[in-house]
KOLVO-416215 format. One record per residue (C-alpha): residue in one letter; x, y negated, z negated. Coordinates in Angstrom, 2 decimals. Each point is the difference from the previous one (the first is absolute). Layout:
! residues N
   rest        xx        yy        zz
      A         X         Y         Z
...
! end
This chain:
! residues 491
   rest        xx        yy        zz
      X      7.90     18.47     74.70
      X     -2.58      1.82     -2.05
      X      2.74      1.98     -1.72
      X      1.90     -3.22     -0.83
      X     -3.12     -1.54     -1.51
      X     -0.66      3.14     -2.01
      X      3.60      0.03     -1.19
      X     -0.25     -3.66     -1.13
      X     -3.23      0.65     -1.87
      X      1.56      3.04     -1.72
      X      3.08     -1.97     -1.05
      X     -2.19     -2.80     -1.36
      X     -2.04      2.50     -2.02
      X      3.17      1.56     -1.43
      X      1.39     -3.42     -1.00
      X     -3.27     -1.05     -1.63
      X     -0.27      3.30     -1.85
      X      3.61     -0.27     -1.22
      X     -0.59     -3.59     -1.19
      X     -3.18      0.96     -1.80
      X      1.74      2.93     -1.71
      X      2.91     -2.22     -1.01
      X     -2.37     -2.68     -1.30
      X     -1.96      2.62     -1.94
      X      3.18      1.37     -1.57
      X      1.16     -3.48     -0.89
      X     -3.38     -0.80     -1.51
      X      0.01      3.28     -1.95
      X      3.52     -0.73     -1.23
      X     -1.00     -3.48     -1.10
      X     -3.08      1.39     -1.71
      X      2.11      2.65     -1.71
      X      2.47     -2.59     -1.25
      X     -2.84     -2.19     -1.13
      X     -1.65      2.94     -1.74
      X      3.32      0.82     -1.64
      X      0.26     -3.57     -1.25
      X     -3.56      0.18     -1.27
      X      0.77      3.25     -1.80
      X      3.12     -1.50     -1.47
      X     -1.95     -3.05     -1.15
      X     -2.68      2.29     -1.40
      X      2.58      1.90     -2.03
      X      1.54     -3.24     -1.20
      X     -3.48     -1.31     -0.82
      X     -0.91      2.97     -2.18
      X     -0.38     -0.85     -3.68
      X      2.89      1.06     -2.18
      X     -1.71      2.01     -2.70
      X      1.32      0.63     -3.47
      X     -0.58      3.03     -2.16
      X     -3.78      0.37     -0.39
      X      0.02      3.04     -2.31
      X     -1.92     -1.97     -2.60
      X     -1.24      1.61     -3.20
      X     -1.13     -3.12     -1.79
      X     -0.98     -3.53      1.04
      X     -0.28     -2.92     -2.39
      X     -1.88     -3.28      0.08
      X      2.82     -2.42     -0.66
      X      0.63     -3.62     -0.86
      X      3.18     -1.76      1.19
      X      3.19      1.20     -1.71
      X      2.47     -2.74      0.97
      X     -0.23     -3.77     -0.21
      X      2.09     -2.83      1.41
      X     -0.66     -3.49     -1.38
      X      0.55     -3.15      2.03
      X     -0.46     -3.72     -0.60
      X     -3.60     -0.16      1.22
      X     -1.20      3.57     -0.11
      X      0.74      3.66     -0.44
      X      0.18      3.11      2.18
      X     -0.97      3.37     -1.49
      X      1.05      3.25      1.69
      X     -1.35      3.51     -0.07
      X      2.74      2.64     -0.11
      X      0.31      1.09      3.61
      X      2.23      2.90     -1.12
      X     -3.07      1.59     -1.54
      X     -1.06      3.18      1.80
      X     -3.31     -1.39      1.29
      X      1.69     -3.01      1.61
      X      2.75      2.16      1.46
      X     -2.58      2.37      1.48
      X     -1.89     -2.82      1.72
      X      3.13     -1.97      0.92
      X     -1.37     -3.24     -1.45
      X      0.95     -2.63     -2.59
      X     -2.24     -2.45     -1.85
      X      0.34     -3.18     -2.03
      X     -2.16     -2.71     -1.53
      X      0.85     -3.71      0.14
      X     -1.24     -2.72     -2.35
      X      0.75     -3.54      1.18
      X     -0.68     -3.11     -2.06
      X     -1.61     -3.13      1.54
      X      2.48     -1.80      2.27
      X      2.10      3.15      0.08
      X      1.81      0.84      3.25
      X      1.00      3.57      0.84
      X      3.27     -0.46      1.87
      X      0.26      1.05      3.68
      X      0.88      3.66      0.43
      X     -0.59      3.02      2.22
      X     -0.13      3.76     -0.58
      X      1.13      3.14      1.83
      X     -3.52      1.44      0.20
      X     -3.49     -1.38      0.72
      X     -2.22     -1.01     -2.91
      X     -3.59     -0.67     -0.93
      X     -0.84     -2.69     -2.55
      X     -3.27     -0.26     -1.94
      X     -0.86     -3.25     -1.78
      X     -1.42      0.86     -3.42
      X     -0.45     -3.54     -1.28
      X      0.68     -3.57      1.04
      X      0.76     -1.62      3.32
      X      2.96     -1.40      1.89
      X      1.73     -0.50      3.32
      X      2.47      2.15      1.87
      X      2.53     -0.39      2.77
      X      0.87      3.01      2.18
      X      2.92     -0.74      2.31
      X     -0.32      2.02      3.21
      X      3.30      0.00      1.85
      X     -0.23     -1.73      3.39
      X     -3.42     -1.56     -0.63
      X     -0.46     -3.77      0.44
      X     -0.37     -2.50     -2.83
      X     -3.59     -0.94      0.71
      X     -0.56     -2.13     -3.13
      X      1.48     -3.44      0.68
      X     -0.30     -3.45     -1.52
      X      1.09     -3.32      1.45
      X     -0.05     -3.67     -0.89
      X      0.91     -3.22      1.76
      X      3.71     -0.49     -0.10
      X      1.15     -2.98     -2.00
      X      3.39     -1.58      0.40
      X      2.78      2.27      1.06
      X     -1.26      3.58     -0.10
      X      0.09      2.68      2.60
      X     -2.76     -0.56      2.55
      X     -1.93      2.82      1.57
      X     -2.29     -0.72      2.94
      X     -1.98     -3.22     -0.24
      X      1.51     -1.60     -3.07
      X     -0.74      2.95     -2.27
      X      2.28      1.75     -2.44
      X     -0.75      3.52     -1.22
      X      0.29      0.21     -3.77
      X     -0.48      3.77     -0.18
      X     -1.08      2.96      2.05
      X     -0.37      3.61     -1.02
      X     -1.90      3.17      0.76
      X     -3.60      0.54     -1.04
      X     -0.99     -0.23     -3.66
      X     -2.65      2.51     -1.11
      X     -2.30     -0.46     -2.97
      X     -1.05      2.93     -2.16
      X     -2.44      0.52     -2.86
      X     -1.27      2.66     -2.37
      X     -0.98      3.19      1.81
      X      2.26     -0.55      3.01
      X      2.10      2.78      1.51
      X      3.20     -1.30      1.62
      X      2.02      2.07      2.47
      X      3.78     -0.52      0.11
      X      2.07      1.79      2.68
      X      3.49      1.22     -0.84
      X      2.83     -2.47      0.46
      X     -2.26     -3.06      0.16
      X      1.03     -2.75     -2.43
      X     -2.78     -1.47     -2.13
      X     -0.61     -2.24     -3.01
      X     -3.05     -0.92     -2.05
      X     -1.02     -2.87     -2.26
      X     -2.62     -0.32     -2.73
      X     -1.81     -3.27      0.74
      X     -2.84      0.78     -2.44
      X     -0.56     -0.89     -3.64
      X      0.22      3.56     -1.37
      X      2.31      2.99      0.28
      X      0.35      1.71      3.35
      X      0.08      3.79     -0.41
      X      0.44      2.52      2.82
      X      1.12      3.60      0.50
      X      2.20      1.22      2.84
      X      0.37      3.46      1.49
      X      3.12      0.52      2.10
      X     -0.12      2.97      2.39
      X      3.57      1.31     -0.12
      X     -0.87      3.08      2.06
      X     -1.24     -2.14      2.87
      X      1.53      0.32      3.47
      X      1.17     -3.64     -0.22
      X      2.37      0.82     -2.86
      X      3.25      1.42      1.39
      X      1.80     -0.12     -3.35
      X     -0.50      2.41     -2.89
      X     -3.02      0.11     -2.31
      X      1.35     -2.66     -2.38
      X     -1.95     -3.29      0.01
      X      2.19     -2.97      0.90
      X     -0.85     -3.68     -0.23
      X      2.25     -2.23      2.12
      X     -0.22     -3.50     -1.47
      X      0.91     -2.99      2.16
      X      0.39     -2.44     -2.90
      X      0.65     -0.17     -3.72
      X      1.94      2.29     -2.25
      X     -2.46      2.70     -1.13
      X      2.62      1.85     -2.05
      X     -0.07     -2.66     -2.73
      X     -3.31      0.70     -1.69
      X      0.97     -0.80     -3.58
      X      2.19      1.41     -2.72
      X     -0.21      2.68     -2.70
      X     -2.84      2.44      0.65
      X     -0.38     -1.29      3.54
      X      3.56      1.11      0.74
      X     -0.92      3.54     -1.04
      X     -3.12     -0.18      2.18
      X      2.11     -1.15      2.93
      X      2.39      2.91     -0.46
      X     -2.96      2.40     -0.14
      X     -1.43     -1.57      3.12
      X      3.37      0.35      1.76
      X      0.02      3.72     -0.78
      X     -3.53      0.41      1.31
      X      0.90     -1.95      3.12
      X      2.75      2.54      0.67
      X      2.43     -2.87      0.48
      X      2.70     -1.36     -2.27
      X     -0.09     -3.61      1.16
      X     -3.04     -0.96      2.00
      X     -0.73     -3.36     -1.63
      X      0.69     -3.47      1.34
      X     -1.19     -1.30      3.35
      X      1.41      1.34      3.26
      X      1.95     -3.22      0.70
      X      2.04      0.36     -3.19
      X      2.15      2.70      1.60
      X      1.27     -2.23      2.82
      X      2.98     -2.32     -0.11
      X     -0.94     -3.61     -0.65
      X      1.85     -1.11      3.14
      X     -2.03      2.42      2.14
      X     -3.28     -1.38     -1.38
      X      1.11     -3.61      0.42
      X      0.88      0.66      3.63
      X     -3.13      2.05      0.76
      X     -2.47     -2.51     -1.50
      X      1.94     -3.16      0.87
      X      0.19     -1.21     -3.61
      X      2.78     -0.92     -2.43
      X      1.57      2.51     -2.35
      X     -1.90     -1.26     -3.05
      X     -3.33      0.61      1.71
      X      1.23      3.39      1.19
      X      0.91      0.88     -3.59
      X     -3.52     -0.93     -1.14
      X     -1.45      2.31      2.65
      X      1.74      2.85     -1.79
      X     -1.83     -0.82     -3.24
      X      2.91      0.96     -2.22
      X     -0.84     -2.59     -2.68
      X     -3.76      0.55      0.21
      X     -1.41      1.64     -3.12
      X     -3.72     -0.44      0.78
      X     -0.54      3.51      1.33
      X     -2.14      1.10      2.93
      X     -3.10     -2.05     -0.96
      X      0.79     -3.68     -0.50
      X     -1.94     -3.02     -1.27
      X     -0.68     -2.73      2.56
      X      0.19     -3.54     -1.36
      X     -3.13     -1.89      1.00
      X     -1.74      1.83      2.82
      X      1.31      1.94      2.97
      X     -0.15     -2.19      3.10
      X     -0.88      2.09      3.04
      X     -2.14     -0.53      3.08
      X     -3.39      1.71     -0.04
      X     -3.61     -0.63      0.98
      X     -2.44     -1.06     -2.70
      X     -1.12      2.87     -2.20
      X     -3.69     -0.17      0.84
      X      0.54     -0.08      3.75
      X      2.53      2.84     -0.09
      X     -2.21      2.19     -2.17
      X     -3.01     -0.62      2.23
      X      1.98      0.94      3.11
      X      1.36      3.12     -1.70
      X     -3.45      1.08     -1.13
      X     -1.46     -0.59      3.47
      X      2.79      2.01      1.61
      X     -0.49      2.76     -2.55
      X     -3.76      0.25      0.62
      X      0.25     -0.17      3.77
      X      3.11      2.09      0.45
      X     -1.58      3.41     -0.08
      X     -2.63     -1.00      2.57
      X      1.98     -1.68      2.74
      X      3.76      0.54     -0.38
      X      2.05      3.03      0.91
      X      3.43     -1.00     -1.27
      X      1.54     -0.40      3.46
      X     -0.14     -3.78     -0.15
      X      2.26     -0.09     -3.06
      X      3.74     -0.45      0.27
      X      2.42      0.64     -2.81
      X      0.27     -3.77     -0.49
      X     -3.74     -0.55     -0.45
      X     -0.95      3.32     -1.55
      X     -2.34     -0.07     -2.97
      X      1.73      1.29     -3.10
      X     -2.74     -0.57     -2.57
      X     -3.41      1.64     -0.51
      X     -2.27     -0.39     -3.03
      X     -1.63      3.19     -1.36
      X     -1.58     -1.49     -3.12
      X     -3.21     -1.26      1.63
      X     -2.92      2.36     -0.78
      X     -1.78     -0.99      3.23
      X      2.83      1.58      2.03
      X     -0.20      3.43     -1.64
      X      0.27      2.97      2.37
      X     -1.82      2.39     -2.36
      X     -2.61     -1.23     -2.48
      X     -2.32      1.74     -2.44
      X     -2.02     -2.42     -2.16
      X     -0.02      2.54     -2.84
      X      3.63      1.14      0.28
      X      2.34     -2.64      1.45
      X      1.76     -1.10      3.16
      X      3.12      0.69      2.03
      X      1.78     -2.46      2.32
      X      2.80      1.03      2.35
      X      2.60     -1.93      1.95
      X      1.70      1.93      2.80
      X      1.35     -0.53      3.50
      X     -3.50     -0.63      1.37
      X     -0.65     -3.15     -2.02
      X      3.66     -1.01     -0.56
      X      1.97      1.08      3.09
      X      3.45     -0.69     -1.51
      X     -0.57      3.14     -2.11
      X      0.29      2.08      3.16
      X      3.58     -1.26      0.22
      X      1.01      0.67     -3.61
      X     -2.23      3.13     -0.34
      X     -1.62     -0.90     -3.31
      X     -3.56     -0.66     -1.22
      X     -1.84     -0.84     -3.21
      X     -3.35      0.25     -1.75
      X     -1.83     -1.73     -2.84
      X     -2.38      2.18     -2.01
      X     -2.66     -0.84     -2.58
      X     -1.84      2.64     -2.03
      X     -2.89     -1.03     -2.22
      X     -0.53      1.42     -3.47
      X      0.57      3.78     -0.03
      X     -0.23      0.17      3.82
      X      1.93      2.75      1.79
      X      2.27      0.26      3.00
      X     -0.20      3.74      0.83
      X      3.00      2.22      0.78
      X      1.64     -1.09      3.26
      X      3.42     -0.21      1.63
      X      1.75     -2.41      2.36
      X      2.38      0.37      2.92
      X      2.57     -2.23     -1.74
      X      1.77     -0.65     -3.28
      X     -2.03     -2.38     -2.13
      X      1.36     -2.40     -2.65
      X     -2.95     -0.83     -2.25
      X      0.11     -3.00     -2.37
      X     -2.79     -0.54     -2.54
      X     -1.17     -3.64      0.07
      X     -2.85      0.16     -2.55
      X     -1.63      2.46     -2.40
      X      0.93      3.66     -0.25
      X     -0.87      3.33      1.61
      X      0.47      3.70     -0.51
      X      2.11      1.29      2.91
      X      0.89      3.50      1.06
      X      2.60      0.85      2.66
      X      0.43      3.60      1.20
      X      2.77      1.44      2.17
      X     -0.02      2.82      2.59
      X      0.44      2.62     -2.73
      X     -3.24     -1.02     -1.68
      X      1.96     -1.51     -2.90
      X     -1.14     -3.28     -1.56
      X      3.16     -2.15      0.12
      X     -1.93     -2.93     -1.52
      X     -3.03      0.14     -2.29
      X     -0.16     -3.16     -2.05
      X     -1.35     -3.52     -0.25
      X      1.53     -2.82      2.00
      X     -0.35     -3.50     -1.38
      X      0.43     -3.56      1.23
      X      3.62     -0.78      0.86
      X      1.00      3.63      0.53
      X      1.07      1.63      3.27
      X     -0.03      3.57      1.25
      X      1.08      1.57      3.31
      X     -2.39      2.43      1.70
      X      2.11      2.11      2.39
      X     -1.06      0.79      3.56
      X     -2.91      2.50      0.16
      X     -0.19      0.46     -3.79
      X     -3.67      0.08     -1.04
      X     -1.12     -2.79     -2.34
      X     -3.18     -1.05     -1.81
      X     -0.84     -3.05     -2.13
      X     -2.75     -0.70     -2.49
      X     -0.33     -3.50     -1.42
      X     -0.23     -0.72     -3.71
      X     -2.70     -1.94     -1.80
      X      1.42     -3.33      1.22
      X      0.36      1.13      3.61
      X      3.22      0.33      1.95
      X      1.74     -1.99      2.76
      X      3.17      0.80      1.86
      X      2.10     -0.84      3.03
      X      1.75      2.76      1.94
      X      2.80     -0.39      2.54
      X      0.44      2.86      2.45
      X      2.82      1.19      2.26
      X     -2.12      0.27      3.15
      X     -1.40     -2.82      2.12
      X     -3.39      1.72      0.24
      X     -0.17      2.18     -3.10
      X     -3.23      1.98     -0.14
      X     -1.98      1.84     -2.65
      X     -1.05      3.63      0.13
      X     -2.67      0.60     -2.63
      X     -0.70      3.41     -1.53
      X     -3.45     -0.97     -1.30
      X     -2.75     -2.28      1.26
      X     -1.84     -0.75      3.22
      X      3.11     -0.15      2.23
      X      2.00      2.69     -1.77
      X      1.90      3.01      1.31
      X     -2.31      2.40     -1.84
      X     -3.11     -1.58      1.52
      X      1.47      0.58      3.46
      X      0.32      3.78     -0.60
      X     -2.66      2.63      0.74
      X     -1.96      1.25     -3.00
      X      1.24      3.57      0.48
      X      3.62     -1.14     -0.04
      X     -0.55     -1.69     -3.36
      X     -1.98      2.95     -1.39
      X      2.73      2.49      0.88
      X      2.91     -2.27     -0.91
      X     -1.32     -0.80     -3.48
      X     -1.90      3.26     -0.59
      X     -3.31     -1.77     -0.52
      X     -3.49      0.49      1.42
      X     -1.21     -1.79      3.09
      X     -2.35     -2.11     -2.14
      X      2.89     -1.06     -2.23
      X      2.12     -0.73      3.08
      X     -2.80     -2.18      1.41
      X     -0.23     -1.94     -3.27
      X      3.79     -0.38      0.02
      X     -0.20     -1.53      3.48
      X     -3.02     -2.23     -0.38
      X     -0.22     -1.09     -3.63
      X      1.92     -3.27      0.46
      X     -1.05     -2.54      2.64
      X      2.58     -2.68     -0.91
      X      3.29     -0.21      1.87
      X      3.11     -1.18     -1.89
      X     -1.57     -1.84     -2.94
      X     -2.47      1.83     -2.25
      X     -2.16     -1.16     -2.87
      X      0.33      2.01     -3.22
      X     -2.55      2.74     -0.59
      X      0.64      0.00     -3.71
      X     -0.23     -2.96     -2.35
      X      3.61      0.28     -1.06
      X      3.21      1.39      1.39
      X      2.02      2.89     -1.27
      X      2.54     -0.97     -2.65
      X      3.51      1.33      0.16
      X      1.61      1.32     -3.12
! end
């Protein structure tokens, strides 16, 4: 009897051990497959880099221009070496009052910075509900919904934007914007073509859902369109995406007649990609004052009590203002201020892996040599500055002034410094990392200050006293007041 019991216990132990080993192997296999998928995703998510053997960078203004009925889009040449290195493209839009930028989407995520003006924007997230609805009492024969109500319109959320706002746009998400102000609306866009969300090549593509963007005028505009086609790397990439379908297919898909389907294709539309709205654009939205107050309250409270987990893609904040001096992250009353938007205060940036900053330097103030863990597209918004950019060989690939309206790309880890002119300098920078960080070479939080004195003395062949002065002479961090009355002029 005792032997039988012992035999049963032994068999049970063997079975349990075999099951545990099998479960462990299965778990290890699953983990290995999962790790393989993660590695594959990681490889696919790596940025596609261009040739970054740069000998010379230039502060540039837009080279190409496409005119439309109610505005103009100006493009920087993305075939230029600095744009190819960073895998980015940039453009500037100018929209007249009551101008509507037609619905479109792109193959890569973008950041928008509002330079001037105000307006409203619709961002159509696929699968999200139409939470803006209007209704009125049904009169006569009309379709009734619920208790005698008829919905006139319903659509997804409308977002308001103003000067100083940064707007995040994921890849493949259709969007439109409208200038409801009394002055021009001007904004710059950086499109991150090297982003993991772009599975096409490094050519920027705009997929319009309406209009006929190829017809932008005659004469010189035709030559500009041909030039733009060449720079797009495509022979025929104009016209909206519906224009390539058969009219019968569109009529069947949308449940409309053939004449309406033909209008969807926009073949007879010569207004371009920015059109003039007769009267005013009728959309559903909260009153301006209430919406702005709610947005400001959310912006002030967000960093203290929210962690981003409560946001869904349908309700995610896409807009953050970086123009308010009271929200500066770094401030020196004698040098300037620096305001950053990243994934911590705008969580959607963690998804598209981009960030931005707004910088202000007072007269002759200095931003000491530093580098970032991302490519940086810097656009001058006011004034001018003397900039120097140095590569890993110790060669200055840029040593010149940058002025309002110009743009320059600072490649990943290249060291850069800025010194404002007599009128000061302001800029906005869009970066290819959701939490781009600075590493300063001079100042209170610099790399050199973190080194032992003897390391500095031996590295630079200076005395210990000189090394101590090198470490401790500057107490500022990233923004420094000038020590001389004027700045060095460049020949």
